[in-house]
C-alpha positions as CSV (number, residue, x, y, z in Angstrom):
1,M,0.0,0.0,0.0
2,S,1.3,3.4,-0.9
3,Q,1.9,6.1,1.7
4,H,-0.8,8.2,0.1
5,A,-3.3,5.5,0.4
6,T,-2.8,5.3,4.2
7,E,-3.4,9.0,4.8
8,I,-6.8,10.0,6.1
9,T,-7.9,13.6,5.5
10,H,-10.8,15.4,7.2
11,R,-12.4,18.4,5.5
12,L,-15.5,20.4,5.3
13,V,-17.1,21.3,1.9
14,S,-19.9,23.7,1.2
15,T,-23.3,22.5,0.0
16,P,-26.6,24.3,-0.6
17,G,-27.7,23.3,2.9
18,G,-24.5,24.5,4.7
19,R,-21.5,22.2,5.1
20,I,-20.7,18.5,4.9
21,H,-17.9,16.9,6.8
22,L,-16.1,14.2,5.0
23,V,-13.2,11.8,5.5
24,E,-11.0,11.0,2.4
25,Q,-8.5,8.3,1.7
26,G,-6.7,7.3,-1.4
27,S,-6.7,8.5,-5.0
28,G,-8.4,7.3,-8.2
29,P,-12.1,7.0,-9.2
30,L,-14.4,8.5,-6.5
31,V,-16.4,6.2,-4.3
32,L,-18.8,8.1,-2.0
33,L,-19.8,6.2,1.2
34,V,-23.1,7.2,3.0
35,H,-23.9,6.0,6.5
36,G,-27.2,5.2,8.2
37,F,-28.8,5.7,11.6
38,P,-27.4,6.1,14.2
39,E,-23.9,6.2,12.8
40,S,-21.4,8.5,11.2
41,W,-18.5,8.5,8.7
42,Y,-16.8,6.2,11.2
43,S,-19.0,3.3,10.2
44,W,-16.9,3.0,7.0
45,R,-13.6,2.8,9.0
46,H,-12.9,-0.7,7.7
47,Q,-13.7,0.2,4.0
48,L,-11.7,3.4,3.6
49,P,-8.2,1.9,3.7
50,V,-9.2,-1.1,1.6
51,L,-10.8,1.0,-1.1
52,A,-7.8,3.3,-1.1
53,A,-5.4,0.4,-1.4
54,A,-7.5,-0.9,-4.3
55,G,-6.9,2.4,-6.2
56,Y,-10.0,4.4,-5.3
57,R,-10.6,7.8,-3.8
58,A,-12.8,6.7,-0.9
59,V,-14.8,9.4,0.8
60,A,-17.1,8.9,3.7
61,I,-19.4,11.7,4.7
62,D,-21.3,12.7,7.9
63,V,-24.9,13.0,6.5
64,R,-26.6,16.3,7.1
65,G,-27.7,16.3,10.8
66,Y,-24.8,14.2,12.0
67,G,-21.3,14.8,13.3
68,R,-19.5,17.9,12.0
69,S,-22.0,18.4,9.1
70,S,-24.6,21.1,9.3
71,K,-27.7,20.5,11.4
72,P,-30.5,22.8,10.2
73,D,-33.2,23.5,12.7
74,A,-36.2,23.0,10.4
75,T,-37.5,19.4,10.4
76,D,-38.2,19.5,6.7
77,A,-34.6,20.5,5.9
78,Y,-34.0,16.7,5.9
79,R,-36.1,15.8,2.9
80,M,-34.7,13.3,0.5
81,P,-34.0,15.7,-2.5
82,A,-32.0,17.9,-0.1
83,L,-29.8,15.0,0.9
84,V,-29.3,14.0,-2.7
85,E,-28.2,17.5,-3.5
86,D,-25.7,17.4,-0.6
87,N,-24.1,14.3,-2.2
88,V,-24.0,16.1,-5.6
89,A,-22.4,19.1,-4.0
90,V,-19.7,16.9,-2.3
91,V,-18.8,15.3,-5.7
92,H,-18.4,18.7,-7.3
93,A,-16.6,20.2,-4.3
94,L,-14.0,17.4,-4.7
95,G,-13.4,18.4,-8.3
96,E,-15.2,15.4,-9.8
97,E,-18.0,15.1,-12.3
98,S,-19.2,11.6,-11.2
99,A,-18.9,9.0,-8.5
100,V,-19.9,5.5,-7.5
101,I,-22.2,5.8,-4.4
102,V,-22.4,3.2,-1.7
103,G,-24.9,3.4,1.2
104,H,-25.9,1.5,4.3
105,D,-29.3,1.6,6.1
106,W,-30.7,5.1,5.5
107,G,-27.6,5.7,3.5
108,A,-28.7,3.0,1.1
109,T,-32.0,4.7,0.6
110,I,-30.2,8.1,0.1
111,A,-27.7,6.4,-2.3
112,A,-30.5,4.8,-4.3
113,N,-32.3,8.1,-4.6
114,S,-29.1,9.9,-5.5
115,A,-28.7,7.4,-8.4
116,L,-32.3,7.8,-9.4
117,L,-32.5,11.6,-9.3
118,R,-29.0,12.4,-10.5
119,P,-27.9,9.5,-12.8
120,E,-25.5,11.8,-14.7
121,V,-23.5,12.2,-11.4
122,F,-23.8,8.7,-9.8
123,R,-22.7,6.2,-12.3
124,A,-23.2,3.1,-10.1
125,V,-24.8,2.3,-6.8
126,A,-24.2,-0.3,-4.0
127,L,-26.8,-0.8,-1.4
128,L,-26.0,-2.4,2.0
129,S,-28.7,-3.9,4.3
130,V,-31.8,-2.0,3.0
131,P,-33.0,-3.1,-0.4
132,Y,-34.2,-0.7,-3.1
133,A,-38.0,-0.3,-3.1
134,P,-39.3,2.2,-5.6
135,R,-41.7,5.0,-4.4
136,G,-45.3,3.9,-4.6
137,G,-48.2,2.6,-2.6
138,P,-49.9,4.3,0.4
139,R,-48.5,7.1,2.4
140,P,-45.7,5.7,4.6
141,S,-47.0,6.9,7.9
142,D,-50.3,5.1,7.2
143,I,-48.4,1.8,6.5
144,F,-46.4,2.0,9.7
145,A,-49.4,3.0,11.8
146,G,-51.0,-0.3,10.7
147,M,-48.1,-2.5,11.8
148,G,-47.6,-4.1,15.2
149,G,-51.1,-4.3,16.5
150,D,-51.1,-3.1,20.0
151,E,-47.5,-2.2,19.7
152,E,-45.8,0.6,17.8
153,I,-43.1,0.1,15.2
154,Y,-39.9,2.1,16.0
155,I,-40.3,4.2,12.8
156,S,-43.6,5.7,14.0
157,Y,-42.0,6.1,17.5
158,F,-39.1,8.1,15.9
159,Q,-41.5,10.4,13.9
160,E,-42.9,12.4,16.8
161,P,-40.5,15.3,17.5
162,G,-38.9,15.1,20.9
163,R,-40.2,11.7,21.9
164,A,-37.2,9.6,21.0
165,E,-34.8,12.3,22.1
166,A,-36.4,12.2,25.6
167,E,-35.5,8.5,25.8
168,I,-32.0,8.6,24.2
169,E,-30.3,11.8,25.3
170,P,-30.2,11.2,29.0
171,D,-28.0,8.2,28.4
172,V,-26.7,8.3,24.8
173,R,-23.9,5.8,25.3
174,G,-26.1,3.2,27.0
175,W,-28.9,3.6,24.5
176,L,-26.6,3.3,21.5
177,S,-24.9,0.2,22.9
178,G,-28.3,-1.5,23.3
179,F,-29.6,-0.4,19.9
180,Y,-26.5,-1.7,18.2
181,A,-26.7,-5.0,20.1
182,A,-30.4,-5.4,19.4
183,F,-29.7,-5.7,15.6
184,S,-26.3,-7.5,15.6
185,A,-26.3,-11.2,14.8
186,D,-24.4,-12.2,17.9
187,T,-26.3,-10.2,20.5
188,M,-29.9,-9.8,19.1
189,P,-32.8,-11.2,21.1
190,A,-33.5,-14.9,20.6
191,P,-36.4,-16.0,18.4
192,G,-39.6,-15.6,20.3
193,A,-38.3,-12.8,22.5
194,P,-40.1,-9.4,22.4
195,D,-39.1,-7.8,19.1
196,P,-36.9,-4.7,19.6
197,H,-38.3,-3.1,16.4
198,F,-41.5,-2.4,18.4
199,V,-42.5,-0.4,21.5
200,S,-45.2,-1.6,23.9
201,K,-47.9,0.9,24.9
202,G,-46.4,3.4,27.3
203,G,-42.9,1.8,27.0
204,M,-39.6,2.7,25.4
205,L,-37.5,1.1,22.8
206,R,-34.7,0.4,25.2
207,D,-37.0,-1.9,27.3
208,R,-36.2,-4.6,24.7
209,F,-32.5,-4.0,24.2
210,P,-30.0,-6.7,25.2
211,A,-28.1,-5.7,28.3
212,G,-24.6,-6.2,29.4
213,R,-22.8,-7.3,26.2
214,L,-21.4,-5.4,23.2
215,P,-21.5,-7.1,19.8
216,A,-18.2,-8.5,18.7
217,W,-17.8,-5.8,16.0
218,L,-18.1,-2.9,18.5
219,S,-15.3,-2.1,20.9
220,E,-15.6,0.2,23.9
221,K,-13.5,2.7,21.8
222,D,-15.8,2.4,18.9
223,L,-18.8,3.1,21.1
224,D,-17.0,6.1,22.6
225,V,-16.6,7.5,19.1
226,Y,-20.3,7.2,18.3
227,A,-21.5,8.3,21.7
228,G,-19.2,11.3,21.7
229,E,-20.6,12.6,18.5
230,F,-24.3,12.2,19.5
231,E,-23.6,13.6,23.0
232,R,-22.2,16.7,21.3
233,T,-24.8,17.1,18.6
234,G,-28.0,15.6,20.1
235,M,-30.2,13.2,18.2
236,T,-32.7,15.5,16.5
237,G,-30.8,15.9,13.2
238,A,-30.4,12.2,12.8
239,L,-34.1,11.4,13.8
240,N,-35.4,14.1,11.4
241,R,-34.7,11.6,8.5
242,Y,-37.6,9.5,9.9
243,R,-39.8,12.6,10.2
244,N,-39.6,13.3,6.4
245,M,-40.8,9.9,5.1
246,D,-44.2,11.3,4.1
247,H,-42.5,14.4,2.5
248,D,-40.3,12.0,0.5
249,W,-43.4,10.2,-0.7
250,E,-44.7,13.5,-1.9
251,D,-41.5,14.8,-3.3
252,L,-40.7,11.7,-5.4
253,V,-44.1,11.2,-7.0
254,A,-42.6,11.7,-10.4
255,F,-40.4,8.7,-9.8
256,D,-43.3,6.3,-8.9
257,N,-42.2,2.7,-9.5
258,A,-39.1,4.0,-11.3
259,P,-36.2,1.6,-11.8
260,I,-32.5,2.4,-11.2
261,T,-30.7,1.4,-14.3
262,Q,-27.0,2.0,-13.4
263,P,-24.8,-0.9,-12.5
264,S,-25.8,-1.9,-8.9
265,L,-24.9,-4.2,-6.1
266,F,-26.8,-5.4,-3.0
267,I,-25.4,-6.9,0.1
268,G,-27.7,-7.9,3.0
269,G,-27.5,-9.7,6.3
270,G,-29.3,-13.0,6.6
271,Q,-30.5,-12.2,10.1
272,D,-31.4,-8.6,9.4
273,A,-35.1,-7.7,9.4
274,S,-34.4,-5.3,6.6
275,T,-33.9,-8.2,4.3
276,T,-36.6,-10.5,5.6
277,W,-39.4,-7.8,5.8
278,L,-38.4,-6.5,2.4
279,A,-37.8,-9.9,0.7
280,A,-40.4,-8.9,-2.0
281,A,-38.2,-5.9,-2.8
282,I,-35.2,-8.2,-3.3
283,E,-37.3,-10.5,-5.5
284,A,-38.3,-7.6,-7.6
285,Y,-34.7,-6.6,-8.5
286,P,-34.9,-7.8,-12.1
287,V,-37.5,-5.1,-12.7
288,T,-36.4,-2.4,-10.1
289,L,-32.6,-2.8,-10.5
290,P,-32.2,-4.0,-14.1
291,G,-28.5,-3.1,-13.9
292,L,-27.9,-5.3,-10.9
293,V,-24.5,-7.1,-11.1
294,S,-25.0,-9.3,-8.1
295,S,-27.0,-9.7,-4.9
296,H,-25.7,-11.3,-1.7
297,L,-27.2,-12.4,1.6
298,L,-24.5,-13.0,4.2
299,D,-25.4,-15.9,6.5
300,G,-25.3,-15.2,10.2
301,C,-25.0,-11.5,9.7
302,G,-27.2,-8.8,11.3
303,H,-27.9,-5.2,10.3
304,W,-24.5,-3.5,10.8
305,I,-23.1,-5.4,7.8
306,Q,-19.9,-3.5,6.9
307,Q,-18.8,-3.5,10.5
308,E,-20.0,-7.1,11.4
309,R,-18.4,-8.6,8.3
310,P,-15.9,-6.1,6.9
311,A,-13.7,-8.7,5.1
312,E,-16.6,-10.1,3.1
313,V,-18.1,-6.7,2.4
314,N,-14.8,-5.3,1.3
315,R,-14.2,-8.2,-1.1
316,L,-17.6,-7.9,-2.6
317,L,-17.3,-4.2,-3.0
318,T,-13.8,-4.2,-4.6
319,D,-14.7,-7.1,-6.9
320,W,-17.8,-5.2,-8.1
321,L,-15.9,-1.9,-8.4
322,A,-13.2,-3.5,-10.5
323,A,-15.8,-4.9,-12.9
324,L,-17.5,-1.5,-13.5
325,P,-17.0,0.1,-16.9
326,N,-14.6,3.1,-16.7
């Protein structure tokens, strides 16, 4: 590995919404890495050096509302088209015309919509954990309100301003450790245990989190990094993504049932509810992702896929990138 490939650079770039903090490593074709909830650029710490060593300019951002990036006060400042334009602005601020975009969790949805709305900028897209499901069907909040029976799905719980913050912010580190453990393959609740995706009436999400053990992929130091960022910034910017799902549904009406035609890759965890609940979306890939190069489900892997199984994810990413047309 060259000395240049081992150097990590932090910088802030201007966007229409303010600033985006990014971490950059390596040189070559640009690969933009977009994290999910509740994470940061740091969730790509295992991918940055490997992509750099493979000959790519790997750039991981803090999504708007996270870390050192801007955190607008207005809830509707976190609508999907605004996040797409942040990504476009990052590409141009780096002096590039195009990029491959890779996203995990909410970052996968942001990456997919970046490819859909701005195909001239994003020439290929890789989605981790959350499959592509085109816009369509009923209003999202109506769908989520009908799930869970007497219980409430976490997405609806997150949508009410201030409610989740009141649970999380008094003990950010403890809450994050439980949330990460709840959806990691080695620490998630056993089959038949109360589902941590749902909240009982009058309860809190953390009531169902595993206690006392970090997942194998998460060290105390790693947890310190994540907790330190959210203790500094608060949780509202991150949670505002959930509070714009109905706005996204309205904003993207022109893209109803639209396919993403660029070369694409999907990697999911075999024990991740994102892949089991959205199995129909994966089955629809021949129609919705006609440029799909390959799709992979990693056995025994939970939701935090690029951190739980970095070697496998890195191999799949670099093989896919190497096969893309220049």
